[in-house]
Steps between C-alpha positions, in 0.01 A plus 500: 500500500630318193356159423622391161418147401780253560555142391233277647290788640222690329312802633120494469226752567134448581212652697135465590496127570231563764547159660199415715293788361164389352440840340747431216281221367211743457661838439792386283314204354786262561405161353473290815205340677632574851764696687676174589521406130624854418770490767623152403517599130699816575739305725553241224559766233740688729701184570505400131653842426721584797790285616619467861796737446304763304390834643139623489384855561129489587354849449213474742167339579657164576229370731201640683415407856702197603705508822882510475535123547267430204688751282830346614373154397395637161838673453669172587320330213616760245841470333758775515617778730202731539483878552173682567413850388190549714160552342173636630365149572806371683395490862712463813511121462657528157742776595619321816531151355841335511617398155547841342856608423377860531175695539466864395258735326743607226832392352743602229740252344706433192432185303670426169628857487152652543405723792170369641249678721283247686174587673158341532351809336564640153664842494442790268863594535787333683867530587730520197210488254696733272794259508305196385403343832212252502202493739369153587171491691196295588161604641323572170442139385572598140241777487726807465602646169875444505750786504842491338740275695228406749383142538234319702657180636179359648408138443191608305721625215796263549330164436435449875872456574815700578687639198849626424562861406561401138172305490311794651642746249447262207129467575460853360280627780213256478199688636235231524479311828552125473129412516415731207750324271343159550231345287166457683505160668866453399784382717 
């Protein structure tokens, strides 16, 4: 599939939003007092970044536990046309929710002339690695040592919002999760 950016449409990537999942406040030390505050902040940041005509590839762990109608309501609040690459915490309610343009475990596409390999998990090797292809992944929450042409697109390393391919590459493989880059008690 070829999805080069066109006038008025931008392609974004993200993962590990974990909507509705209280564990991210503790494990990933996201700076919110409650899951409701976390979810509302991520929705606001998403919508500040993504326009209605933009495309978003979510590389897994979108939400944990809610039924399809709750996920559908959440998807309806988020700008853009949304694709899901399923993650280990995406249950049946997330996978079955209306509002996804597509749902799959793996995808390959071309964006801005680059061949992209999309999966929730980071690979050690991937299709066309010797020809310069790029692996975008989630799951690790910024804790993996990056490999050449491999990028974690999770919200923990992408300022809690979706990012373009150029933004992801320009960040030079930030390894620290979001919470570790913040000053104690900071906002």
